[in-house]
PQR file with spaces between the fields and no chain letter, atoms N, CA, C, O and H, PARSE charges and radii, in Angstrom:
ATOM       1  N    UNK     1      31.429  -44.587   30.246 -0.4000 1.5000
ATOM       2  CA   UNK     1      30.475  -45.596   30.547 -0.0000 2.0000
ATOM       3  C    UNK     1      29.334  -45.375   29.648  0.5500 1.7000
ATOM       4  O    UNK     1      29.240  -44.230   29.208 -0.5500 1.4000
ATOM       5  N    UNK     2      28.405  -46.272   29.264 -0.4000 1.5000
ATOM       6  CA   UNK     2      27.279  -46.353   28.179 -0.0000 2.0000
ATOM       7  C    UNK     2      26.619  -47.007   28.676  0.5500 1.7000
ATOM       8  O    UNK     2      27.091  -48.143   28.643 -0.5500 1.4000
ATOM       9  H    UNK     2      28.481  -47.203   29.621  0.4000 1.0000
ATOM      10  N    UNK     3      25.301  -46.952   29.394 -0.4000 1.5000
ATOM      11  CA   UNK     3      24.152  -47.995   29.384 -0.0000 2.0000
ATOM      12  C    UNK     3      23.462  -48.510   28.137  0.5500 1.7000
ATOM      13  O    UNK     3      22.387  -48.104   27.695 -0.5500 1.4000
ATOM      14  H    UNK     3      24.917  -46.028   29.420  0.4000 1.0000
ATOM      15  N    UNK     4      24.038  -49.220   27.760 -0.4000 1.5000
ATOM      16  CA   UNK     4      23.319  -50.238   26.829 -0.0000 2.0000
ATOM      17  C    UNK     4      21.950  -50.198   26.800  0.5500 1.7000
ATOM      18  O    UNK     4      21.199  -49.415   26.217 -0.5500 1.4000
ATOM      19  H    UNK     4      24.911  -49.549   28.119  0.4000 1.0000
ATOM      20  N    UNK     5      21.697  -51.235   27.571 -0.4000 1.5000
ATOM      21  CA   UNK     5      20.495  -51.880   27.741 -0.0000 2.0000
ATOM      22  C    UNK     5      19.584  -52.157   29.581  0.5500 1.7000
ATOM      23  O    UNK     5      20.046  -52.888   30.457 -0.5500 1.4000
ATOM      24  H    UNK     5      22.307  -51.871   28.044  0.4000 1.0000
ATOM      25  N    UNK     6      18.566  -51.521   29.673 -0.4000 1.5000
ATOM      26  CA   UNK     6      17.649  -51.508   30.685 -0.0000 2.0000
ATOM      27  C    UNK     6      16.504  -52.579   31.023  0.5500 1.7000
ATOM      28  O    UNK     6      15.559  -52.022   30.464 -0.5500 1.4000
ATOM      29  H    UNK     6      18.191  -50.927   28.961  0.4000 1.0000
ATOM      30  N    UNK     7      16.103  -53.464   31.436 -0.4000 1.5000
ATOM      31  CA   UNK     7      14.720  -54.054   31.316 -0.0000 2.0000
ATOM      32  C    UNK     7      14.526  -54.006   32.880  0.5500 1.7000
ATOM      33  O    UNK     7      15.518  -54.215   33.578 -0.5500 1.4000
ATOM      34  H    UNK     7      16.871  -53.917   31.890  0.4000 1.0000
ATOM      35  N    UNK     8      12.995  -53.677   33.631 -0.4000 1.5000
ATOM      36  CA   UNK     8      12.572  -53.408   34.223 -0.0000 2.0000
ATOM      37  C    UNK     8      13.087  -52.444   35.119  0.5500 1.7000
ATOM      38  O    UNK     8      13.476  -52.740   36.248 -0.5500 1.4000
ATOM      39  H    UNK     8      12.189  -53.507   33.064  0.4000 1.0000
ATOM      40  N    UNK     9      13.106  -50.860   34.473 -0.4000 1.5000
ATOM      41  CA   UNK     9      13.752  -50.074   35.372 -0.0000 2.0000
ATOM      42  C    UNK     9      12.566  -49.091   35.015  0.5500 1.7000
ATOM      43  O    UNK     9      11.847  -48.932   34.029 -0.5500 1.4000
ATOM      44  H    UNK     9      12.789  -50.620   33.555  0.4000 1.0000
ATOM      45  N    UNK    10      12.750  -48.178   36.942 -0.4000 1.5000
ATOM      46  CA   UNK    10      12.438  -46.656   36.512 -0.0000 2.0000
ATOM      47  C    UNK    10      13.497  -45.829   36.626  0.5500 1.7000
ATOM      48  O    UNK    10      14.409  -45.915   37.449 -0.5500 1.4000
ATOM      49  H    UNK    10      13.334  -48.307   37.743  0.4000 1.0000
ATOM      50  N    UNK    11      13.308  -44.809   35.548 -0.4000 1.5000
ATOM      51  CA   UNK    11      14.330  -43.525   35.739 -0.0000 2.0000
ATOM      52  C    UNK    11      13.790  -42.379   36.448  0.5500 1.7000
ATOM      53  O    UNK    11      12.615  -42.015   36.399 -0.5500 1.4000
ATOM      54  H    UNK    11      12.567  -44.740   34.880  0.4000 1.0000
ATOM      55  N    UNK    12      14.767  -41.812   37.139 -0.4000 1.5000
ATOM      56  CA   UNK    12      14.351  -40.721   37.977 -0.0000 2.0000
ATOM      57  C    UNK    12      15.680  -39.377   37.934  0.5500 1.7000
ATOM      58  O    UNK    12      16.816  -39.834   38.052 -0.5500 1.4000
ATOM      59  H    UNK    12      15.721  -42.108   37.179  0.4000 1.0000
ATOM      60  N    UNK    13      15.588  -37.881   37.784 -0.4000 1.5000
ATOM      61  CA   UNK    13      16.516  -37.481   37.985 -0.0000 2.0000
ATOM      62  C    UNK    13      16.447  -36.079   39.323  0.5500 1.7000
ATOM      63  O    UNK    13      15.553  -35.315   39.686 -0.5500 1.4000
ATOM      64  H    UNK    13      14.665  -37.510   37.688  0.4000 1.0000
ATOM      65  N    UNK    14      17.615  -36.248   39.656 -0.4000 1.5000
ATOM      66  CA   UNK    14      17.985  -35.518   40.722 -0.0000 2.0000
ATOM      67  C    UNK    14      19.417  -34.594   40.737  0.5500 1.7000
ATOM      68  O    UNK    14      20.262  -34.481   39.850 -0.5500 1.4000
ATOM      69  H    UNK    14      18.342  -36.868   39.361  0.4000 1.0000
ATOM      70  N    UNK    15      19.373  -34.135   41.746 -0.4000 1.5000
ATOM      71  CA   UNK    15      20.739  -33.100   41.765 -0.0000 2.0000
ATOM      72  C    UNK    15      22.153  -34.150   41.952  0.5500 1.7000
ATOM      73  O    UNK    15      23.324  -33.834   41.740 -0.5500 1.4000
ATOM      74  H    UNK    15      18.686  -34.226   42.467  0.4000 1.0000
ATOM      75  N    UNK    16      21.812  -35.005   42.251 -0.4000 1.5000
ATOM      76  CA   UNK    16      23.142  -35.955   42.223 -0.0000 2.0000
ATOM      77  C    UNK    16      23.362  -36.984   41.159  0.5500 1.7000
ATOM      78  O    UNK    16      24.268  -37.816   41.117 -0.5500 1.4000
ATOM      79  H    UNK    16      20.862  -35.261   42.424  0.4000 1.0000
ATOM      80  N    UNK    17      21.951  -36.710   39.923 -0.4000 1.5000
ATOM      81  CA   UNK    17      22.383  -37.398   39.188 -0.0000 2.0000
ATOM      82  C    UNK    17      21.421  -38.143   38.542  0.5500 1.7000
ATOM      83  O    UNK    17      20.283  -37.848   38.906 -0.5500 1.4000
ATOM      84  H    UNK    17      21.215  -36.034   39.957  0.4000 1.0000
ATOM      85  N    UNK    18      21.503  -39.176   37.548 -0.4000 1.5000
ATOM      86  CA   UNK    18      19.995  -39.876   37.235 -0.0000 2.0000
ATOM      87  C    UNK    18      20.475  -40.970   37.940  0.5500 1.7000
ATOM      88  O    UNK    18      21.621  -41.389   38.109 -0.5500 1.4000
ATOM      89  H    UNK    18      22.428  -39.417   37.253  0.4000 1.0000
ATOM      90  N    UNK    19      18.785  -41.573   38.534 -0.4000 1.5000
ATOM      91  CA   UNK    19      18.715  -42.630   38.836 -0.0000 2.0000
ATOM      92  C    UNK    19      18.366  -43.647   38.459  0.5500 1.7000
ATOM      93  O    UNK    19      17.880  -43.467   37.342 -0.5500 1.4000
ATOM      94  H    UNK    19      17.855  -41.233   38.397  0.4000 1.0000
ATOM      95  N    UNK    20      18.325  -44.563   38.707 -0.4000 1.5000
ATOM      96  CA   UNK    20      17.167  -46.403   37.882 -0.0000 2.0000
ATOM      97  C    UNK    20      16.982  -47.050   39.127  0.5500 1.7000
ATOM      98  O    UNK    20      17.825  -47.621   39.818 -0.5500 1.4000
ATOM      99  H    UNK    20      18.721  -44.709   39.614  0.4000 1.0000
ATOM     100  N    UNK    21      16.013  -46.920   39.286 -0.4000 1.5000
ATOM     101  CA   UNK    21      15.334  -48.470   40.112 -0.0000 2.0000
ATOM     102  C    UNK    21      14.778  -49.321   39.736  0.5500 1.7000
ATOM     103  O    UNK    21      13.910  -49.367   38.865 -0.5500 1.4000
ATOM     104  H    UNK    21      15.328  -46.455   38.725  0.4000 1.0000
ATOM     105  N    UNK    22      15.280  -50.217   40.446 -0.4000 1.5000
ATOM     106  CA   UNK    22      15.135  -51.793   39.490 -0.0000 2.0000
ATOM     107  C    UNK    22      13.507  -51.930   40.005  0.5500 1.7000
ATOM     108  O    UNK    22      13.123  -51.303   40.992 -0.5500 1.4000
ATOM     109  H    UNK    22      15.985  -50.179   41.154  0.4000 1.0000
ATOM     110  N    UNK    23      12.713  -52.708   39.325 -0.4000 1.5000
ATOM     111  CA   UNK    23      11.192  -52.367   39.428 -0.0000 2.0000
ATOM     112  C    UNK    23      10.449  -53.988   39.007  0.5500 1.7000
ATOM     113  O    UNK    23       9.272  -53.981   38.647 -0.5500 1.4000
ATOM     114  H    UNK    23      13.024  -53.218   38.523  0.4000 1.0000
ATOM     115  N    UNK    24      11.105  -55.140   39.072 -0.4000 1.5000
ATOM     116  CA   UNK    24      10.908  -56.444   38.909 -0.0000 2.0000
ATOM     117  C    UNK    24      11.440  -57.437   39.921  0.5500 1.7000
ATOM     118  O    UNK    24      12.639  -57.317   40.174 -0.5500 1.4000
ATOM     119  H    UNK    24      12.062  -55.145   39.364  0.4000 1.0000
ATOM     120  N    UNK    25      10.702  -58.505   40.621 -0.4000 1.5000
ATOM     121  CA   UNK    25      11.318  -59.278   41.107 -0.0000 2.0000
ATOM     122  C    UNK    25      11.814  -60.346   40.437  0.5500 1.7000
ATOM     123  O    UNK    25      11.142  -60.463   39.412 -0.5500 1.4000
ATOM     124  H    UNK    25       9.728  -58.603   40.416  0.4000 1.0000
ATOM     125  N    UNK    26      12.489  -61.026   40.483 -0.4000 1.5000
ATOM     126  CA   UNK    26      13.765  -60.938   42.234 -0.0000 2.0000
ATOM     127  C    UNK    26      14.863  -60.060   41.586  0.5500 1.7000
ATOM     128  O    UNK    26      15.878  -59.966   42.276 -0.5500 1.4000
ATOM     129  H    UNK    26      13.035  -60.931   41.315  0.4000 1.0000
ATOM     130  N    UNK    27      14.878  -59.318   40.263 -0.4000 1.5000
ATOM     131  CA   UNK    27      16.178  -58.542   39.597 -0.0000 2.0000
ATOM     132  C    UNK    27      16.014  -58.105   38.317  0.5500 1.7000
ATOM     133  O    UNK    27      15.723  -58.786   37.333 -0.5500 1.4000
ATOM     134  H    UNK    27      14.054  -59.394   39.703  0.4000 1.0000
ATOM     135  N    UNK    28      16.242  -56.777   38.388 -0.4000 1.5000
ATOM     136  CA   UNK    28      16.225  -56.277   36.736 -0.0000 2.0000
ATOM     137  C    UNK    28      17.896  -56.271   36.676  0.5500 1.7000
ATOM     138  O    UNK    28      18.804  -56.348   37.504 -0.5500 1.4000
ATOM     139  H    UNK    28      16.479  -56.224   39.187  0.4000 1.0000
ATOM     140  N    UNK    29      17.748  -56.091   34.746 -0.4000 1.5000
ATOM     141  CA   UNK    29      18.965  -56.356   34.441 -0.0000 2.0000
ATOM     142  C    UNK    29      19.797  -54.906   33.795  0.5500 1.7000
ATOM     143  O    UNK    29      19.221  -53.950   33.277 -0.5500 1.4000
ATOM     144  H    UNK    29      17.010  -56.029   34.073  0.4000 1.0000
ATOM     145  N    UNK    30      21.016  -55.026   33.953 -0.4000 1.5000
ATOM     146  CA   UNK    30      21.478  -53.584   33.328 -0.0000 2.0000
ATOM     147  C    UNK    30      22.577  -53.966   32.640  0.5500 1.7000
ATOM     148  O    UNK    30      23.285  -54.755   33.266 -0.5500 1.4000
ATOM     149  H    UNK    30      21.484  -55.803   34.374  0.4000 1.0000
ATOM     150  N    UNK    31      22.967  -53.661   31.531 -0.4000 1.5000
ATOM     151  CA   UNK    31      23.769  -53.759   30.712 -0.0000 2.0000
ATOM     152  C    UNK    31      24.828  -52.614   30.443  0.5500 1.7000
ATOM     153  O    UNK    31      24.623  -51.527   29.904 -0.5500 1.4000
ATOM     154  H    UNK    31      22.393  -53.020   31.022  0.4000 1.0000
ATOM     155  N    UNK    32      25.982  -53.110   30.936 -0.4000 1.5000
ATOM     156  CA   UNK    32      27.162  -51.568   30.629 -0.0000 2.0000
ATOM     157  C    UNK    32      27.621  -51.785   29.964  0.5500 1.7000
ATOM     158  O    UNK    32      27.401  -52.946   29.619 -0.5500 1.4000
ATOM     159  H    UNK    32      26.149  -53.993   31.374  0.4000 1.0000
ATOM     160  N    UNK    33      28.959  -50.824   28.863 -0.4000 1.5000
ATOM     161  CA   UNK    33      29.713  -50.780   28.700 -0.0000 2.0000
ATOM     162  C    UNK    33      30.567  -50.083   28.912  0.5500 1.7000
ATOM     163  O    UNK    33      29.988  -49.000   28.996 -0.5500 1.4000
ATOM     164  H    UNK    33      29.137  -49.880   29.143  0.4000 1.0000
ATOM     165  N    UNK    34      31.804  -49.863   29.102 -0.4000 1.5000
ATOM     166  CA   UNK    34      32.921  -49.142   29.659 -0.0000 2.0000
ATOM     167  C    UNK    34      33.637  -48.223   28.592  0.5500 1.7000
ATOM     168  O    UNK    34      33.212  -48.224   27.436 -0.5500 1.4000
ATOM     169  H    UNK    34      32.275  -50.743   29.034  0.4000 1.0000
ATOM     170  N    UNK    35      34.572  -47.543   28.907 -0.4000 1.5000
ATOM     171  CA   UNK    35      35.135  -47.018   28.331 -0.0000 2.0000
ATOM     172  C    UNK    35      36.186  -47.629   26.967  0.5500 1.7000
ATOM     173  O    UNK    35      36.418  -47.303   25.803 -0.5500 1.4000
ATOM     174  H    UNK    35      34.917  -47.542   29.846  0.4000 1.0000
ATOM     175  N    UNK    36      36.653  -48.782   28.009 -0.4000 1.5000
ATOM     176  CA   UNK    36      37.289  -49.718   27.217 -0.0000 2.0000
ATOM     177  C    UNK    36      36.568  -50.749   26.023  0.5500 1.7000
ATOM     178  O    UNK    36      37.085  -51.609   25.310 -0.5500 1.4000
ATOM     179  H    UNK    36      36.465  -49.047   28.955  0.4000 1.0000
ATOM     180  N    UNK    37      35.118  -50.262   26.136 -0.4000 1.5000
ATOM     181  CA   UNK    37      34.728  -50.972   25.326 -0.0000 2.0000
ATOM     182  C    UNK    37      34.247  -52.521   25.766  0.5500 1.7000
ATOM     183  O    UNK    37      33.810  -53.282   24.902 -0.5500 1.4000
ATOM     184  H    UNK    37      34.697  -49.564   26.716  0.4000 1.0000
ATOM     185  N    UNK    38      34.347  -52.887   27.012 -0.4000 1.5000
ATOM     186  CA   UNK    38      33.773  -54.190   27.693 -0.0000 2.0000
ATOM     187  C    UNK    38      32.495  -53.966   28.250  0.5500 1.7000
ATOM     188  O    UNK    38      32.089  -52.878   28.659 -0.5500 1.4000
ATOM     189  H    UNK    38      34.702  -52.269   27.713  0.4000 1.0000
ATOM     190  N    UNK    39      31.785  -55.189   28.252 -0.4000 1.5000
ATOM     191  CA   UNK    39      30.225  -55.032   28.369 -0.0000 2.0000
ATOM     192  C    UNK    39      30.340  -55.693   29.502  0.5500 1.7000
ATOM     193  O    UNK    39      31.260  -56.506   29.597 -0.5500 1.4000
ATOM     194  H    UNK    39      32.115  -56.072   27.920  0.4000 1.0000
ATOM     195  N    UNK    40      29.459  -55.495   30.573 -0.4000 1.5000
ATOM     196  CA   UNK    40      29.133  -55.797   31.720 -0.0000 2.0000
ATOM     197  C    UNK    40      27.516  -56.079   32.090  0.5500 1.7000
ATOM     198  O    UNK    40      26.721  -55.148   31.960 -0.5500 1.4000
ATOM     199  H    UNK    40      28.712  -54.834   30.496  0.4000 1.0000
ATOM     200  N    UNK    41      27.122  -57.213   32.493 -0.4000 1.5000
ATOM     201  CA   UNK    41      25.520  -57.602   32.929 -0.0000 2.0000
ATOM     202  C    UNK    41      25.500  -57.334   34.459  0.5500 1.7000
ATOM     203  O    UNK    41      26.027  -58.153   35.211 -0.5500 1.4000
ATOM     204  H    UNK    41      27.768  -57.969   32.599  0.4000 1.0000
ATOM     205  N    UNK    42      25.021  -56.425   34.851 -0.4000 1.5000
ATOM     206  CA   UNK    42      24.374  -56.412   36.586 -0.0000 2.0000
ATOM     207  C    UNK    42      22.938  -57.287   36.398  0.5500 1.7000
ATOM     208  O    UNK    42      22.248  -57.279   35.379 -0.5500 1.4000
ATOM     209  H    UNK    42      24.593  -55.759   34.240  0.4000 1.0000
ATOM     210  N    UNK    43      22.655  -58.067   37.678 -0.4000 1.5000
ATOM     211  CA   UNK    43      21.232  -58.204   38.252 -0.0000 2.0000
ATOM     212  C    UNK    43      21.229  -57.311   39.760  0.5500 1.7000
ATOM     213  O    UNK    43      21.787  -57.390   40.855 -0.5500 1.4000
ATOM     214  H    UNK    43      23.216  -58.073   38.506  0.4000 1.0000
ATOM     215  N    UNK    44      20.621  -56.771   39.339 -0.4000 1.5000
ATOM     216  CA   UNK    44      20.104  -55.756   40.592 -0.0000 2.0000
ATOM     217  C    UNK    44      18.889  -56.137   41.562  0.5500 1.7000
ATOM     218  O    UNK    44      17.805  -56.109   40.980 -0.5500 1.4000
ATOM     219  H    UNK    44      20.168  -56.707   38.450  0.4000 1.0000
ATOM     220  N    UNK    45      18.840  -56.451   42.773 -0.4000 1.5000
ATOM     221  CA   UNK    45      17.552  -56.954   43.810 -0.0000 2.0000
ATOM     222  C    UNK    45      16.595  -55.548   43.324  0.5500 1.7000
ATOM     223  O    UNK    45      16.951  -54.401   43.056 -0.5500 1.4000
ATOM     224  H    UNK    45      19.721  -56.474   43.246  0.4000 1.0000
ATOM     225  N    UNK    46      15.324  -56.156   43.344 -0.4000 1.5000
ATOM     226  CA   UNK    46      14.169  -55.198   43.282 -0.0000 2.0000
ATOM     227  C    UNK    46      14.411  -54.275   44.375  0.5500 1.7000
ATOM     228  O    UNK    46      15.115  -54.427   45.374 -0.5500 1.4000
ATOM     229  H    UNK    46      15.034  -57.088   43.562  0.4000 1.0000
ATOM     230  N    UNK    47      13.446  -52.935   43.873 -0.4000 1.5000
ATOM     231  CA   UNK    47      13.836  -51.517   44.937 -0.0000 2.0000
ATOM     232  C    UNK    47      14.879  -51.391   45.480  0.5500 1.7000
ATOM     233  O    UNK    47      14.924  -51.224   46.699 -0.5500 1.4000
ATOM     234  H    UNK    47      12.874  -52.812   43.062  0.4000 1.0000
ATOM     235  N    UNK    48      16.490  -51.460   44.367 -0.4000 1.5000
ATOM     236  CA   UNK    48      17.308  -51.036   44.858 -0.0000 2.0000
ATOM     237  C    UNK    48      17.934  -50.164   43.927  0.5500 1.7000
ATOM     238  O    UNK    48      17.636  -50.287   42.739 -0.5500 1.4000
ATOM     239  H    UNK    48      16.454  -51.596   43.377  0.4000 1.0000
ATOM     240  N    UNK    49      18.900  -49.154   44.342 -0.4000 1.5000
ATOM     241  CA   UNK    49      18.950  -47.623   42.970 -0.0000 2.0000
ATOM     242  C    UNK    49      20.497  -47.954   42.620  0.5500 1.7000
ATOM     243  O    UNK    49      21.453  -48.410   43.247 -0.5500 1.4000
ATOM     244  H    UNK    49      19.143  -49.054   45.307  0.4000 1.0000
ATOM     245  N    UNK    50      20.253  -47.476   41.253 -0.4000 1.5000
ATOM     246  CA   UNK    50      21.847  -47.388   40.402 -0.0000 2.0000
ATOM     247  C    UNK    50      21.759  -46.313   40.444  0.5500 1.7000
ATOM     248  O    UNK    50      20.600  -45.980   40.194 -0.5500 1.4000
ATOM     249  H    UNK    50      19.477  -47.105   40.743  0.4000 1.0000
ATOM     250  N    UNK    51      22.739  -45.056   40.745 -0.4000 1.5000
ATOM     251  CA   UNK    51      22.652  -44.036   40.886 -0.0000 2.0000
ATOM     252  C    UNK    51      23.879  -43.381   39.519  0.5500 1.7000
ATOM     253  O    UNK    51      25.038  -43.437   39.930 -0.5500 1.4000
ATOM     254  H    UNK    51      23.680  -45.326   40.948  0.4000 1.0000
ATOM     255  N    UNK    52      23.751  -42.795   38.012 -0.4000 1.5000
ATOM     256  CA   UNK    52      24.876  -42.702   37.708 -0.0000 2.0000
ATOM     257  C    UNK    52      25.161  -41.337   37.629  0.5500 1.7000
ATOM     258  O    UNK    52      24.187  -40.640   37.344 -0.5500 1.4000
ATOM     259  H    UNK    52      22.809  -42.750   37.678  0.4000 1.0000
ATOM     260  N    UNK    53      26.107  -40.822   37.783 -0.4000 1.5000
ATOM     261  CA   UNK    53      27.218  -39.896   38.428 -0.0000 2.0000
ATOM     262  C    UNK    53      27.871  -39.253   37.600  0.5500 1.7000
ATOM     263  O    UNK    53      28.699  -39.182   38.508 -0.5500 1.4000
ATOM     264  H    UNK    53      26.898  -41.388   38.015  0.4000 1.0000
ATOM     265  N    UNK    54      28.485  -38.523   36.495 -0.4000 1.5000
ATOM     266  CA   UNK    54      29.629  -38.330   35.892 -0.0000 2.0000
ATOM     267  C    UNK    54      29.869  -39.519   35.205  0.5500 1.7000
ATOM     268  O    UNK    54      30.833  -40.198   35.558 -0.5500 1.4000
ATOM     269  H    UNK    54      27.812  -38.581   35.757  0.4000 1.0000
ATOM     270  N    UNK    55      29.227  -39.856   34.372 -0.4000 1.5000
ATOM     271  CA   UNK    55      29.792  -41.620   33.855 -0.0000 2.0000
ATOM     272  C    UNK    55      30.435  -42.701   34.400  0.5500 1.7000
ATOM     273  O    UNK    55      31.074  -43.655   33.956 -0.5500 1.4000
ATOM     274  H    UNK    55      28.443  -39.305   34.085  0.4000 1.0000
ATOM     275  N    UNK    56      30.114  -42.318   35.438 -0.4000 1.5000
ATOM     276  CA   UNK    56      30.210  -43.506   36.865 -0.0000 2.0000
ATOM     277  C    UNK    56      28.789  -44.237   37.919  0.5500 1.7000
ATOM     278  O    UNK    56      28.241  -43.642   38.847 -0.5500 1.4000
ATOM     279  H    UNK    56      29.596  -41.543   35.799  0.4000 1.0000
ATOM     280  N    UNK    57      28.490  -45.505   37.477 -0.4000 1.5000
ATOM     281  CA   UNK    57      26.777  -45.940   37.942 -0.0000 2.0000
ATOM     282  C    UNK    57      27.678  -46.267   39.560  0.5500 1.7000
ATOM     283  O    UNK    57      28.821  -46.676   39.764 -0.5500 1.4000
ATOM     284  H    UNK    57      28.935  -45.989   36.723  0.4000 1.0000
ATOM     285  N    UNK    58      26.912  -45.995   40.208 -0.4000 1.5000
ATOM     286  CA   UNK    58      27.351  -46.160   41.929 -0.0000 2.0000
ATOM     287  C    UNK    58      25.818  -47.094   41.977  0.5500 1.7000
ATOM     288  O    UNK    58      24.732  -46.838   41.456 -0.5500 1.4000
ATOM     289  H    UNK    58      25.984  -45.663   40.042  0.4000 1.0000
ATOM     290  N    UNK    59      26.203  -48.117   42.727 -0.4000 1.5000
ATOM     291  CA   UNK    59      25.305  -49.147   43.289 -0.0000 2.0000
ATOM     292  C    UNK    59      25.075  -49.213   44.666  0.5500 1.7000
ATOM     293  O    UNK    59      25.736  -49.855   45.482 -0.5500 1.4000
ATOM     294  H    UNK    59      27.085  -48.325   43.150  0.4000 1.0000
ATOM     295  N    UNK    60      24.063  -48.487   44.882 -0.4000 1.5000
ATOM     296  CA   UNK    60      23.926  -47.367   46.281 -0.0000 2.0000
ATOM     297  C    UNK    60      23.882  -48.565   47.277  0.5500 1.7000
ATOM     298  O    UNK    60      24.541  -48.609   48.316 -0.5500 1.4000
ATOM     299  H    UNK    60      23.526  -47.965   44.220  0.4000 1.0000
ATOM     300  N    UNK    61      23.041  -49.515   46.846 -0.4000 1.5000
ATOM     301  CA   UNK    61      22.446  -50.412   47.821 -0.0000 2.0000
ATOM     302  C    UNK    61      21.313  -49.938   48.633  0.5500 1.7000
ATOM     303  O    UNK    61      21.056  -50.468   49.714 -0.5500 1.4000
ATOM     304  H    UNK    61      22.506  -49.479   46.002  0.4000 1.0000
ATOM     305  N    UNK    62      20.706  -49.074   48.213 -0.4000 1.5000
ATOM     306  CA   UNK    62      19.897  -47.967   48.919 -0.0000 2.0000
ATOM     307  C    UNK    62      18.272  -48.703   48.868  0.5500 1.7000
ATOM     308  O    UNK    62      18.057  -48.867   47.667 -0.5500 1.4000
ATOM     309  H    UNK    62      20.915  -48.643   47.335  0.4000 1.0000
ATOM     310  N    UNK    63      17.455  -49.043   49.404 -0.4000 1.5000
ATOM     311  CA   UNK    63      15.703  -48.920   48.740 -0.0000 2.0000
ATOM     312  C    UNK    63      15.305  -47.746   48.451  0.5500 1.7000
ATOM     313  O    UNK    63      15.467  -46.740   49.141 -0.5500 1.4000
ATOM     314  H    UNK    63      17.629  -48.910   50.379  0.4000 1.0000
ATOM     315  N    UNK    64      14.653  -47.844   47.198 -0.4000 1.5000
ATOM     316  CA   UNK    64      13.885  -46.699   47.273 -0.0000 2.0000
ATOM     317  C    UNK    64      12.510  -46.298   47.955  0.5500 1.7000
ATOM     318  O    UNK    64      12.073  -45.153   47.835 -0.5500 1.4000
ATOM     319  H    UNK    64      14.521  -48.662   46.637  0.4000 1.0000
């Protein structure tokens, strides 16, 4: 997995991995390319967290 582009995100690092918090209302955009070169655009609601751990994006649904 490769993170290609993010708009309106805050990045942090924890013992669980790299986390990204959506900062734009109503949503932030995240473009991810998988290992088979497929690109996918995600719209994540404001204040939700995406955790990247071992090249896997976990859309936790947690509010920051």
